[in-house]
All heavy atoms as a GROMACS GRO file, in nm:
protein
  588
    1MET      N    1   0.393  -1.900  -5.049
    1MET     CA    2   0.486  -2.009  -5.009
    1MET      C    3   0.460  -2.046  -4.863
    1MET      O    4   0.458  -1.967  -4.772
    1MET     CB    5   0.635  -1.956  -5.027
    1MET     CG    6   0.733  -2.052  -4.992
    1MET     SD    7   0.898  -1.987  -5.004
    1MET     CE    8   0.940  -2.050  -5.167
    2LEU      N    9   0.432  -2.173  -4.838
    2LEU     CA   10   0.401  -2.218  -4.708
    2LEU      C   11   0.526  -2.266  -4.646
    2LEU      O   12   0.616  -2.335  -4.704
    2LEU     CB   13   0.304  -2.336  -4.717
    2LEU     CG   14   0.164  -2.299  -4.769
    2LEU    CD1   15   0.087  -2.427  -4.778
    2LEU    CD2   16   0.099  -2.208  -4.670
    3ARG      N   17   0.540  -2.223  -4.522
    3ARG     CA   18   0.656  -2.269  -4.440
    3ARG      C   19   0.623  -2.381  -4.355
    3ARG      O   20   0.519  -2.375  -4.282
    3ARG     CB   21   0.717  -2.162  -4.359
    3ARG     CG   22   0.767  -2.038  -4.443
    3ARG     CD   23   0.811  -1.922  -4.357
    3ARG     NE   24   0.924  -1.955  -4.278
    3ARG     CZ   25   0.978  -1.881  -4.187
    3ARG    NH1   26   0.928  -1.764  -4.162
    3ARG    NH2   27   1.087  -1.916  -4.121
    4ARG      N   28   0.704  -2.484  -4.356
    4ARG     CA   29   0.674  -2.602  -4.264
    4ARG      C   30   0.732  -2.569  -4.131
    4ARG      O   31   0.836  -2.507  -4.112
    4ARG     CB   32   0.751  -2.719  -4.327
    4ARG     CG   33   0.684  -2.759  -4.453
    4ARG     CD   34   0.740  -2.887  -4.507
    4ARG     NE   35   0.686  -2.992  -4.421
    4ARG     CZ   36   0.718  -3.122  -4.427
    4ARG    NH1   37   0.809  -3.154  -4.518
    4ARG    NH2   38   0.666  -3.210  -4.353
    5ARG      N   39   0.660  -2.612  -4.028
    5ARG     CA   40   0.709  -2.598  -3.895
    5ARG      C   41   0.820  -2.695  -3.864
    5ARG      O   42   0.824  -2.806  -3.913
    5ARG     CB   43   0.596  -2.622  -3.798
    5ARG     CG   44   0.480  -2.524  -3.799
    5ARG     CD   45   0.381  -2.564  -3.701
    5ARG     NE   46   0.387  -2.464  -3.589
    5ARG     CZ   47   0.312  -2.467  -3.481
    5ARG    NH1   48   0.221  -2.560  -3.474
    5ARG    NH2   49   0.325  -2.382  -3.388
    6GLU      N   50   0.920  -2.643  -3.792
    6GLU     CA   51   1.027  -2.737  -3.759
    6GLU      C   52   0.987  -2.835  -3.657
    6GLU      O   53   0.899  -2.807  -3.568
    6GLU     CB   54   1.138  -2.651  -3.701
    6GLU     CG   55   1.202  -2.556  -3.800
    6GLU     CD   56   1.315  -2.480  -3.746
    6GLU    OE1   57   1.375  -2.523  -3.634
    6GLU    OE2   58   1.347  -2.367  -3.793
    7PRO      N   59   1.033  -2.955  -3.658
    7PRO     CA   60   1.004  -3.054  -3.566
    7PRO      C   61   1.057  -3.015  -3.427
    7PRO      O   62   1.169  -2.969  -3.417
    7PRO     CB   63   1.064  -3.183  -3.615
    7PRO     CG   64   1.175  -3.139  -3.705
    7PRO     CD   65   1.138  -3.007  -3.765
    8VAL      N   66   0.970  -3.029  -3.327
    8VAL     CA   67   1.006  -2.992  -3.193
    8VAL      C   68   1.047  -3.121  -3.123
    8VAL      O   69   0.983  -3.225  -3.121
    8VAL     CB   70   0.886  -2.934  -3.121
    8VAL    CG1   71   0.917  -2.905  -2.977
    8VAL    CG2   72   0.827  -2.811  -3.196
    9PRO      N   73   1.170  -3.115  -3.065
    9PRO     CA   74   1.220  -3.238  -3.000
    9PRO      C   75   1.132  -3.278  -2.874
    9PRO      O   76   1.128  -3.386  -2.846
    9PRO     CB   77   1.361  -3.205  -2.961
    9PRO     CG   78   1.374  -3.053  -2.969
    9PRO     CD   79   1.263  -3.013  -3.059
   10PHE      N   80   1.071  -3.176  -2.813
   10PHE     CA   81   0.990  -3.208  -2.693
   10PHE      C   82   0.841  -3.189  -2.735
   10PHE      O   83   0.791  -3.079  -2.725
   10PHE     CB   84   1.028  -3.126  -2.584
   10PHE     CG   85   1.174  -3.144  -2.538
   10PHE    CD1   86   1.272  -3.050  -2.569
   10PHE    CD2   87   1.214  -3.258  -2.465
   10PHE    CE1   88   1.405  -3.068  -2.536
   10PHE    CE2   89   1.338  -3.282  -2.433
   10PHE     CZ   90   1.439  -3.185  -2.460
   11ALA      N   91   0.779  -3.291  -2.783
   11ALA     CA   92   0.641  -3.278  -2.831
   11ALA      C   93   0.544  -3.238  -2.723
   11ALA      O   94   0.442  -3.175  -2.748
   11ALA     CB   95   0.600  -3.410  -2.899
   12PHE      N   96   0.575  -3.273  -2.599
   12PHE     CA   97   0.487  -3.243  -2.485
   12PHE      C   98   0.476  -3.095  -2.471
   12PHE      O   99   0.375  -3.039  -2.415
   12PHE     CB  100   0.521  -3.313  -2.363
   12PHE     CG  101   0.658  -3.276  -2.311
   12PHE    CD1  102   0.662  -3.166  -2.219
   12PHE    CD2  103   0.769  -3.343  -2.340
   12PHE    CE1  104   0.786  -3.135  -2.165
   12PHE    CE2  105   0.892  -3.310  -2.290
   12PHE     CZ  106   0.901  -3.207  -2.202
   13LEU      N  107   0.578  -3.015  -2.508
   13LEU     CA  108   0.562  -2.870  -2.498
   13LEU      C  109   0.463  -2.810  -2.586
   13LEU      O  110   0.383  -2.721  -2.548
   13LEU     CB  111   0.703  -2.808  -2.519
   13LEU     CG  112   0.814  -2.834  -2.419
   13LEU    CD1  113   0.942  -2.775  -2.463
   13LEU    CD2  114   0.774  -2.781  -2.285
   14VAL      N  115   0.455  -2.869  -2.705
   14VAL     CA  116   0.354  -2.818  -2.804
   14VAL      C  117   0.218  -2.863  -2.755
   14VAL      O  118   0.125  -2.790  -2.758
   14VAL     CB  119   0.384  -2.880  -2.940
   14VAL    CG1  120   0.273  -2.843  -3.045
   14VAL    CG2  121   0.518  -2.831  -2.995
   15GLU      N  122   0.214  -2.979  -2.697
   15GLU     CA  123   0.075  -3.030  -2.654
   15GLU      C  124   0.030  -2.945  -2.534
   15GLU      O  125  -0.087  -2.922  -2.508
   15GLU     CB  126   0.089  -3.177  -2.615
   15GLU     CG  127   0.125  -3.269  -2.720
   15GLU     CD  128   0.001  -3.322  -2.780
   15GLU    OE1  129  -0.099  -3.338  -2.714
   15GLU    OE2  130   0.009  -3.367  -2.898
   16ALA      N  131   0.127  -2.902  -2.446
   16ALA     CA  132   0.090  -2.834  -2.321
   16ALA      C  133   0.028  -2.697  -2.356
   16ALA      O  134  -0.052  -2.638  -2.286
   16ALA     CB  135   0.215  -2.810  -2.239
   17GLU      N  136   0.070  -2.635  -2.473
   17GLU     CA  137   0.015  -2.505  -2.511
   17GLU      C  138  -0.134  -2.522  -2.549
   17GLU      O  139  -0.210  -2.424  -2.530
   17GLU     CB  140   0.093  -2.446  -2.626
   17GLU     CG  141   0.231  -2.403  -2.585
   17GLU     CD  142   0.312  -2.351  -2.705
   17GLU    OE1  143   0.258  -2.339  -2.818
   17GLU    OE2  144   0.426  -2.325  -2.679
   18ARG      N  145  -0.174  -2.638  -2.604
   18ARG     CA  146  -0.307  -2.653  -2.644
   18ARG      C  147  -0.398  -2.710  -2.536
   18ARG      O  148  -0.516  -2.717  -2.545
   18ARG     CB  149  -0.317  -2.746  -2.765
   18ARG     CG  150  -0.255  -2.676  -2.892
   18ARG     CD  151  -0.262  -2.765  -3.008
   18ARG     NE  152  -0.150  -2.859  -3.004
   18ARG     CZ  153  -0.141  -2.969  -3.070
   18ARG    NH1  154  -0.233  -3.013  -3.143
   18ARG    NH2  155  -0.028  -3.040  -3.061
   19PHE      N  156  -0.338  -2.764  -2.428
   19PHE     CA  157  -0.414  -2.836  -2.332
   19PHE      C  158  -0.495  -2.740  -2.240
   19PHE      O  159  -0.437  -2.640  -2.190
   19PHE     CB  160  -0.326  -2.921  -2.242
   19PHE     CG  161  -0.392  -3.001  -2.136
   19PHE    CD1  162  -0.471  -3.112  -2.160
   19PHE    CD2  163  -0.378  -2.958  -2.001
   19PHE    CE1  164  -0.538  -3.176  -2.065
   19PHE    CE2  165  -0.449  -3.022  -1.904
   19PHE     CZ  166  -0.526  -3.138  -1.933
   20ARG      N  167  -0.615  -2.766  -2.218
   20ARG     CA  168  -0.700  -2.685  -2.130
   20ARG      C  169  -0.760  -2.781  -2.025
   20ARG      O  170  -0.830  -2.882  -2.070
   20ARG     CB  171  -0.808  -2.606  -2.203
   20ARG     CG  172  -0.754  -2.506  -2.296
   20ARG     CD  173  -0.705  -2.385  -2.214
   20ARG     NE  174  -0.658  -2.280  -2.299
   20ARG     CZ  175  -0.534  -2.241  -2.298
   20ARG    NH1  176  -0.448  -2.294  -2.231
   20ARG    NH2  177  -0.496  -2.141  -2.393
   21SER      N  178  -0.753  -2.763  -1.904
   21SER     CA  179  -0.809  -2.852  -1.806
   21SER      C  180  -0.959  -2.819  -1.784
   21SER      O  181  -1.001  -2.699  -1.779
   21SER     CB  182  -0.731  -2.830  -1.674
   21SER     OG  183  -0.793  -2.914  -1.575
   22ASN      N  184  -1.028  -2.926  -1.761
   22ASN     CA  185  -1.170  -2.904  -1.731
   22ASN      C  186  -1.195  -2.922  -1.575
   22ASN      O  187  -1.306  -2.933  -1.537
   22ASN     CB  188  -1.261  -3.006  -1.808
   22ASN     CG  189  -1.227  -3.144  -1.779
   22ASN    OD1  190  -1.128  -3.171  -1.702
   22ASN    ND2  191  -1.298  -3.241  -1.833
   23VAL      N  192  -1.089  -2.924  -1.502
   23VAL     CA  193  -1.102  -2.941  -1.359
   23VAL      C  194  -1.096  -2.806  -1.298
   23VAL      O  195  -1.000  -2.724  -1.316
   23VAL     CB  196  -0.989  -3.032  -1.297
   23VAL    CG1  197  -0.998  -3.042  -1.149
   23VAL    CG2  198  -0.992  -3.168  -1.368
   24ALA      N  199  -1.203  -2.766  -1.220
   24ALA     CA  200  -1.205  -2.638  -1.160
   24ALA      C  201  -1.123  -2.640  -1.026
   24ALA      O  202  -1.124  -2.746  -0.952
   24ALA     CB  203  -1.350  -2.606  -1.124
   25PRO      N  204  -1.059  -2.532  -0.998
   25PRO     CA  205  -0.987  -2.530  -0.868
   25PRO      C  206  -1.081  -2.531  -0.749
   25PRO      O  207  -1.197  -2.486  -0.762
   25PRO     CB  208  -0.908  -2.397  -0.873
   25PRO     CG  209  -0.978  -2.311  -0.968
   25PRO     CD  210  -1.045  -2.411  -1.067
   26PRO      N  211  -1.035  -2.577  -0.636
   26PRO     CA  212  -1.123  -2.583  -0.516
   26PRO      C  213  -1.168  -2.438  -0.478
   26PRO      O  214  -1.091  -2.347  -0.499
   26PRO     CB  215  -1.041  -2.652  -0.416
   26PRO     CG  216  -0.901  -2.635  -0.455
   26PRO     CD  217  -0.902  -2.625  -0.602
   27PRO      N  218  -1.278  -2.423  -0.422
   27PRO     CA  219  -1.322  -2.291  -0.375
   27PRO      C  220  -1.228  -2.238  -0.260
   27PRO      O  221  -1.178  -2.316  -0.179
   27PRO     CB  222  -1.468  -2.308  -0.326
   27PRO     CG  223  -1.476  -2.452  -0.296
   27PRO     CD  224  -1.382  -2.521  -0.384
   28ARG      N  225  -1.223  -2.106  -0.257
   28ARG     CA  226  -1.137  -2.049  -0.155
   28ARG      C  227  -1.198  -2.061  -0.021
   28ARG      O  228  -1.318  -2.049  -0.005
   28ARG     CB  229  -1.111  -1.894  -0.185
   28ARG     CG  230  -1.030  -1.874  -0.310
   28ARG     CD  231  -1.002  -1.736  -0.334
   28ARG     NE  232  -0.908  -1.686  -0.230
   28ARG     CZ  233  -0.861  -1.570  -0.212
   28ARG    NH1  234  -0.905  -1.477  -0.296
   28ARG    NH2  235  -0.768  -1.544  -0.117
   29GLN      N  236  -1.119  -2.080   0.083
   29GLN     CA  237  -1.170  -2.097   0.221
   29GLN      C  238  -1.193  -1.961   0.274
   29GLN      O  239  -1.112  -1.871   0.264
   29GLN     CB  240  -1.061  -2.173   0.302
   29GLN     CG  241  -1.110  -2.216   0.436
   29GLN     CD  242  -1.005  -2.297   0.512
   29GLN    OE1  243  -0.887  -2.295   0.469
   29GLN    NE2  244  -1.040  -2.367   0.615
   30ARG      N  245  -1.308  -1.947   0.340
   30ARG     CA  246  -1.343  -1.816   0.393
   30ARG      C  247  -1.260  -1.792   0.521
   30ARG      O  248  -1.221  -1.880   0.591
   30ARG     CB  249  -1.491  -1.817   0.440
   30ARG     CG  250  -1.581  -1.828   0.316
   30ARG     CD  251  -1.730  -1.800   0.363
   30ARG     NE  252  -1.740  -1.664   0.422
   30ARG     CZ  253  -1.849  -1.611   0.463
   30ARG    NH1  254  -1.962  -1.680   0.456
   30ARG    NH2  255  -1.852  -1.490   0.507
   31ALA      N  256  -1.229  -1.664   0.537
   31ALA     CA  257  -1.152  -1.625   0.653
   31ALA      C  258  -1.233  -1.637   0.780
   31ALA      O  259  -1.350  -1.609   0.782
   31ALA     CB  260  -1.103  -1.477   0.634
   32SER      N  261  -1.162  -1.678   0.882
   32SER     CA  262  -1.237  -1.690   1.012
   32SER      C  263  -1.254  -1.552   1.080
   32SER      O  264  -1.202  -1.452   1.032
   32SER     CB  265  -1.154  -1.776   1.110
   32SER     OG  266  -1.036  -1.711   1.147
   33THR      N  267  -1.334  -1.549   1.182
   33THR     CA  268  -1.364  -1.424   1.249
   33THR      C  269  -1.243  -1.358   1.302
   33THR      O  270  -1.220  -1.239   1.300
   33THR     CB  271  -1.470  -1.445   1.358
   33THR    OG1  272  -1.590  -1.513   1.300
   33THR    CG2  273  -1.514  -1.318   1.416
   34GLY      N  274  -1.156  -1.444   1.354
   34GLY     CA  275  -1.027  -1.396   1.414
   34GLY      C  276  -0.938  -1.330   1.305
   34GLY      O  277  -0.872  -1.226   1.333
   35GLN      N  278  -0.934  -1.396   1.182
   35GLN     CA  279  -0.849  -1.342   1.081
   35GLN      C  280  -0.903  -1.202   1.035
   35GLN      O  281  -0.833  -1.118   1.007
   35GLN     CB  282  -0.846  -1.442   0.965
   35GLN     CG  283  -0.761  -1.562   0.998
   35GLN     CD  284  -0.772  -1.664   0.885
   35GLN    OE1  285  -0.869  -1.667   0.808
   35GLN    NE2  286  -0.667  -1.743   0.874
   36ILE      N  287  -1.038  -1.201   1.025
   36ILE     CA  288  -1.102  -1.070   0.980
   36ILE      C  289  -1.070  -0.966   1.088
   36ILE      O  290  -1.040  -0.848   1.053
   36ILE     CB  291  -1.251  -1.090   0.956
   36ILE    CG1  292  -1.271  -1.180   0.836
   36ILE    CG2  293  -1.323  -0.960   0.942
   36ILE    CD1  294  -1.415  -1.215   0.816
   37ALA      N  295  -1.090  -0.996   1.215
   37ALA     CA  296  -1.063  -0.901   1.320
   37ALA      C  297  -0.913  -0.858   1.318
   37ALA      O  298  -0.878  -0.742   1.337
   37ALA     CB  299  -1.100  -0.952   1.451
   38GLY      N  300  -0.821  -0.955   1.290
   38GLY     CA  301  -0.682  -0.914   1.290
   38GLY      C  302  -0.648  -0.826   1.174
   38GLY      O  303  -0.566  -0.732   1.190
   39ARG      N  304  -0.707  -0.846   1.059
   39ARG     CA  305  -0.682  -0.762   0.941
   39ARG      C  306  -0.739  -0.623   0.974
   39ARG      O  307  -0.673  -0.520   0.933
   39ARG     CB  308  -0.746  -0.823   0.815
   39ARG     CG  309  -0.678  -0.948   0.774
   39ARG     CD  310  -0.757  -1.008   0.651
   39ARG     NE  311  -0.702  -1.139   0.622
   39ARG     CZ  312  -0.761  -1.220   0.540
   39ARG    NH1  313  -0.877  -1.198   0.481
   39ARG    NH2  314  -0.707  -1.343   0.516
   40TRP      N  315  -0.859  -0.618   1.028
   40TRP     CA  316  -0.918  -0.489   1.057
   40TRP      C  317  -0.834  -0.413   1.162
   40TRP      O  318  -0.810  -0.292   1.147
   40TRP     CB  319  -1.058  -0.515   1.110
   40TRP     CG  320  -1.136  -0.387   1.142
   40TRP    CD1  321  -1.201  -0.311   1.049
   40TRP    CD2  322  -1.155  -0.323   1.268
   40TRP    NE1  323  -1.258  -0.204   1.112
   40TRP    CE2  324  -1.230  -0.211   1.246
   40TRP    CE3  325  -1.107  -0.353   1.396
   40TRP    CZ2  326  -1.265  -0.117   1.347
   40TRP    CZ3  327  -1.148  -0.264   1.498
   40TRP    CH2  328  -1.221  -0.150   1.466
   41LEU      N  329  -0.787  -0.479   1.262
   41LEU     CA  330  -0.701  -0.420   1.372
   41LEU      C  331  -0.575  -0.369   1.308
   41LEU      O  332  -0.521  -0.261   1.345
   41LEU     CB  333  -0.673  -0.512   1.478
   41LEU     CG  334  -0.600  -0.463   1.599
   41LEU    CD1  335  -0.678  -0.346   1.664
   41LEU    CD2  336  -0.581  -0.575   1.702
   42LEU      N  337  -0.508  -0.445   1.217
   42LEU     CA  338  -0.386  -0.403   1.151
   42LEU      C  339  -0.412  -0.275   1.070
   42LEU      O  340  -0.331  -0.182   1.068
   42LEU     CB  341  -0.331  -0.516   1.063
   42LEU     CG  342  -0.210  -0.486   0.988
   42LEU    CD1  343  -0.092  -0.459   1.080
   42LEU    CD2  344  -0.175  -0.595   0.885
   43GLY      N  345  -0.521  -0.267   0.991
   43GLY     CA  346  -0.560  -0.154   0.916
   43GLY      C  347  -0.576  -0.028   1.001
   43GLY      O  348  -0.526   0.075   0.967
   44VAL      N  349  -0.648  -0.048   1.112
   44VAL     CA  350  -0.676   0.065   1.198
   44VAL      C  351  -0.544   0.111   1.257
   44VAL      O  352  -0.523   0.238   1.275
   44VAL     CB  353  -0.780   0.028   1.308
   44VAL    CG1  354  -0.787   0.133   1.420
   44VAL    CG2  355  -0.914   0.007   1.247
   45THR      N  356  -0.452   0.019   1.297
   45THR     CA  357  -0.323   0.061   1.355
   45THR      C  358  -0.241   0.137   1.254
   45THR      O  359  -0.184   0.236   1.292
   45THR     CB  360  -0.252  -0.065   1.400
   45THR    OG1  361  -0.332  -0.143   1.490
   45THR    CG2  362  -0.120  -0.035   1.469
   46LEU      N  363  -0.237   0.084   1.134
   46LEU     CA  364  -0.164   0.153   1.029
   46LEU      C  365  -0.212   0.302   1.004
   46LEU      O  366  -0.144   0.398   0.996
   46LEU     CB  367  -0.154   0.081   0.900
   46LEU     CG  368  -0.071  -0.046   0.905
   46LEU    CD1  369  -0.090  -0.127   0.776
   46LEU    CD2  370   0.070  -0.018   0.934
   47VAL      N  371  -0.350   0.311   0.991
   47VAL     CA  372  -0.410   0.442   0.962
   47VAL      C  373  -0.383   0.537   1.078
   47VAL      O  374  -0.349   0.655   1.060
   47VAL     CB  375  -0.558   0.428   0.927
   47VAL    CG1  376  -0.628   0.558   0.929
   47VAL    CG2  377  -0.571   0.356   0.791
   48SER      N  378  -0.401   0.486   1.198
   48SER     CA  379  -0.386   0.570   1.320
   48SER      C  380  -0.239   0.615   1.333
   48SER      O  381  -0.208   0.726   1.380
   48SER     CB  382  -0.436   0.505   1.445
   48SER     OG  383  -0.359   0.388   1.472
   49GLY      N  384  -0.150   0.526   1.297
   49GLY     CA  385  -0.005   0.566   1.297
   49GLY      C  386   0.027   0.684   1.201
   49GLY      O  387   0.103   0.768   1.236
   50LEU      N  388  -0.034   0.667   1.084
   50LEU     CA  389  -0.011   0.772   0.985
   50LEU      C  390  -0.070   0.904   1.031
   50LEU      O  391  -0.011   1.013   1.012
   50LEU     CB  392  -0.061   0.730   0.852
   50LEU     CG  393   0.013   0.612   0.777
   50LEU    CD1  394  -0.065   0.570   0.658
   50LEU    CD2  395   0.147   0.663   0.741
   51VAL      N  396  -0.195   0.900   1.077
   51VAL     CA  397  -0.259   1.015   1.125
   51VAL      C  398  -0.187   1.082   1.242
   51VAL      O  399  -0.165   1.198   1.254
   51VAL     CB  400  -0.410   0.990   1.158
   51VAL    CG1  401  -0.472   1.110   1.234
   51VAL    CG2  402  -0.479   0.952   1.037
   52GLY      N  403  -0.143   0.998   1.336
   52GLY     CA  404  -0.068   1.040   1.451
   52GLY      C  405   0.067   1.106   1.414
   52GLY      O  406   0.102   1.218   1.469
   53SER      N  407   0.128   1.053   1.318
   53SER     CA  408   0.265   1.108   1.276
   53SER      C  409   0.238   1.246   1.210
   53SER      O  410   0.310   1.339   1.221
   53SER     CB  411   0.336   1.012   1.187
   53SER     OG  412   0.265   0.997   1.069
   54LEU      N  413   0.129   1.253   1.135
   54LEU     CA  414   0.087   1.378   1.073
   54LEU      C  415   0.054   1.483   1.171
   54LEU      O  416   0.100   1.600   1.166
   54LEU     CB  417  -0.024   1.359   0.972
   54LEU     CG  418  -0.068   1.482   0.893
   54LEU    CD1  419   0.047   1.520   0.796
   54LEU    CD2  420  -0.192   1.442   0.810
   55VAL      N  421  -0.027   1.452   1.272
   55VAL     CA  422  -0.062   1.542   1.376
   55VAL      C  423   0.061   1.593   1.464
   55VAL      O  424   0.075   1.711   1.489
   55VAL     CB  425  -0.169   1.482   1.472
   55VAL    CG1  426  -0.189   1.563   1.598
   55VAL    CG2  427  -0.298   1.461   1.397
   56LEU      N  428   0.150   1.494   1.489
   56LEU     CA  429   0.264   1.534   1.571
   56LEU      C  430   0.367   1.610   1.484
   56LEU      O  431   0.447   1.691   1.544
   56LEU     CB  432   0.333   1.413   1.632
   56LEU     CG  433   0.249   1.337   1.739
   56LEU    CD1  434   0.320   1.215   1.786
   56LEU    CD2  435   0.231   1.428   1.859
   57GLY      N  436   0.370   1.584   1.358
   57GLY     CA  437   0.470   1.648   1.272
   57GLY      C  438   0.427   1.785   1.219
   57GLY      O  439   0.516   1.864   1.169
   58MET      N  440   0.298   1.812   1.222
   58MET     CA  441   0.249   1.940   1.177
   58MET      C  442   0.320   2.069   1.240
   58MET      O  443   0.356   2.161   1.175
   58MET     CB  444   0.096   1.955   1.185
   58MET     CG  445   0.023   1.877   1.087
   58MET     SD  446   0.065   1.913   0.916
   58MET     CE  447  -0.018   2.069   0.893
   59PRO      N  448   0.329   2.070   1.375
   59PRO     CA  449   0.401   2.188   1.434
   59PRO      C  450   0.545   2.208   1.383
   59PRO      O  451   0.597   2.316   1.365
   59PRO     CB  452   0.405   2.157   1.585
   59PRO     CG  453   0.289   2.067   1.604
   59PRO     CD  454   0.277   1.984   1.479
   60ALA      N  455   0.613   2.097   1.353
   60ALA     CA  456   0.747   2.110   1.307
   60ALA      C  457   0.751   2.153   1.161
   60ALA      O  458   0.848   2.220   1.118
   60ALA     CB  459   0.811   1.972   1.316
   61LEU      N  460   0.650   2.136   1.092
   61LEU     CA  461   0.638   2.176   0.954
   61LEU      C  462   0.597   2.317   0.931
   61LEU      O  463   0.620   2.380   0.829
   61LEU     CB  464   0.548   2.080   0.861
   61LEU     CG  465   0.600   1.940   0.853
   61LEU    CD1  466   0.494   1.854   0.790
   61LEU    CD2  467   0.728   1.929   0.780
   62SER      N  468   0.525   2.368   1.031
   62SER     CA  469   0.473   2.501   1.019
   62SER      C  470   0.579   2.606   1.049
   62SER      O  471   0.670   2.586   1.128
   62SER     CB  472   0.353   2.528   1.116
   62SER     OG  473   0.397   2.519   1.247
   63THR      N  474   0.579   2.718   0.985
   63THR     CA  475   0.677   2.826   1.000
   63THR      C  476   0.618   2.931   1.091
   63THR      O  477   0.495   2.955   1.093
   63THR     CB  478   0.710   2.897   0.868
   63THR    OG1  479   0.589   2.943   0.807
   63THR    CG2  480   0.779   2.794   0.773
   64PRO      N  481   0.699   2.989   1.178
   64PRO     CA  482   0.644   3.088   1.268
   64PRO      C  483   0.605   3.214   1.189
   64PRO      O  484   0.662   3.246   1.082
   64PRO     CB  485   0.765   3.128   1.360
   64PRO     CG  486   0.888   3.073   1.296
   64PRO     CD  487   0.840   2.965   1.201
   65THR      N  488   0.495   3.276   1.234
   65THR     CA  489   0.441   3.387   1.161
   65THR      C  490   0.533   3.510   1.162
   65THR      O  491   0.572   3.560   1.057
   65THR     CB  492   0.296   3.430   1.217
   65THR    OG1  493   0.318   3.452   1.356
   65THR    CG2  494   0.197   3.313   1.195
   66ALA      N  495   0.559   3.559   1.281
   66ALA     CA  496   0.654   3.679   1.287
   66ALA      C  497   0.723   3.666   1.416
   66ALA      O  498   0.673   3.641   1.521
   66ALA     CB  499   0.580   3.810   1.279
   67PRO      N  500   0.860   3.679   1.412
   67PRO     CA  501   0.927   3.678   1.538
   67PRO      C  502   0.893   3.796   1.627
   67PRO      O  503   0.888   3.908   1.583
   67PRO     CB  504   1.078   3.684   1.494
   67PRO     CG  505   1.075   3.742   1.361
   67PRO     CD  506   0.951   3.707   1.299
   68GLN      N  507   0.862   3.771   1.748
   68GLN     CA  508   0.821   3.876   1.840
   68GLN      C  509   0.952   3.937   1.900
   68GLN      O  510   1.028   3.865   1.964
   68GLN     CB  511   0.733   3.818   1.951
   68GLN     CG  512   0.601   3.769   1.902
   68GLN     CD  513   0.517   3.722   2.012
   68GLN    OE1  514   0.554   3.712   2.128
   68GLN    NE2  515   0.391   3.683   1.975
   69THR      N  516   0.962   4.066   1.880
   69THR     CA  517   1.083   4.135   1.930
   69THR      C  518   1.042   4.199   2.069
   69THR      O  519   0.935   4.245   2.084
   69THR     CB  520   1.128   4.244   1.838
   69THR    OG1  521   1.020   4.331   1.815
   69THR    CG2  522   1.172   4.184   1.704
   70PRO      N  523   1.123   4.176   2.170
   70PRO     CA  524   1.094   4.242   2.294
   70PRO      C  525   1.101   4.400   2.283
   70PRO      O  526   1.187   4.452   2.227
   70PRO     CB  527   1.200   4.184   2.392
   70PRO     CG  528   1.314   4.142   2.301
   70PRO     CD  529   1.252   4.105   2.168
   71GLN      N  530   0.991   4.454   2.340
   71GLN     CA  531   0.982   4.606   2.333
   71GLN      C  532   1.017   4.657   2.478
   71GLN      O  533   0.979   4.603   2.571
   71GLN     CB  534   0.848   4.651   2.288
   71GLN     CG  535   0.810   4.608   2.150
   71GLN     CD  536   0.674   4.654   2.108
   71GLN    OE1  537   0.597   4.706   2.195
   71GLN    NE2  538   0.643   4.645   1.983
   72SER      N  539   1.091   4.763   2.474
   72SER     CA  540   1.122   4.825   2.603
   72SER      C  541   1.001   4.902   2.654
   72SER      O  542   0.911   4.932   2.577
   72SER     CB  543   1.250   4.918   2.588
   72SER     OG  544   1.207   5.024   2.508
   73GLN      N  545   1.008   4.927   2.781
   73GLN     CA  546   0.904   5.008   2.843
   73GLN      C  547   0.900   5.152   2.798
   73GLN      O  548   0.803   5.218   2.802
   73GLN     CB  549   0.909   5.000   2.999
   73GLN     CG  550   0.880   4.857   3.050
   73GLN     CD  551   0.891   4.856   3.200
   73GLN    OE1  552   0.929   4.956   3.264
   73GLN    NE2  553   0.860   4.744   3.260
   74ALA      N  554   1.012   5.203   2.759
   74ALA     CA  555   1.026   5.333   2.715
   74ALA      C  556   0.948   5.354   2.583
   74ALA      O  557   0.885   5.463   2.560
   74ALA     CB  558   1.166   5.379   2.691
   75SER      N  559   0.944   5.252   2.499
   75SER     CA  560   0.874   5.272   2.372
   75SER      C  561   0.720   5.261   2.392
   75SER      O  562   0.642   5.298   2.310
   75SER     CB  563   0.919   5.169   2.273
   75SER     OG  564   0.878   5.030   2.326
   76GLN      N  565   0.682   5.211   2.512
   76GLN     CA  566   0.535   5.204   2.537
   76GLN      C  567   0.483   5.333   2.607
   76GLN      O  568   0.372   5.343   2.636
   76GLN     CB  569   0.510   5.084   2.627
   76GLN     CG  570   0.534   4.952   2.556
   76GLN     CD  571   0.517   4.830   2.650
   76GLN    OE1  572   0.484   4.848   2.767
   76GLN    NE2  573   0.529   4.714   2.595
   77GLY      N  574   0.573   5.424   2.632
   77GLY     CA  575   0.528   5.552   2.695
   77GLY      C  576   0.515   5.541   2.845
   77GLY      O  577   0.449   5.623   2.906
   78ARG      N  578   0.578   5.456   2.912
   78ARG     CA  579   0.573   5.447   3.056
   78ARG      C  580   0.692   5.508   3.122
   78ARG      O  581   0.799   5.509   3.104
   78ARG     CB  582   0.556   5.302   3.102
   78ARG     CG  583   0.423   5.243   3.052
   78ARG     CD  584   0.404   5.107   3.112
   78ARG     NE  585   0.285   5.054   3.057
   78ARG     CZ  586   0.244   4.929   3.082
   78ARG    NH1  587   0.315   4.853   3.158
   78ARG    NH2  588   0.131   4.888   3.035
   0.00000   0.00000   0.00000
């Protein structure tokens, strides 16, 4: 049994699904030297910030090995 398609009140919507343009988009504009340098500098700044926070935060994350208890001179035999 074949089902008939319902009529679409907006025929241009059906046409738009089948339409393919043969016009190519314009080529992308190359980034200037200043833009490339700015992106590179931003990347270096972000990486150095992450590395710096890791280096500065490592002492706070490390646990002390053993608490040093003060020893009296009598226990040293003096």
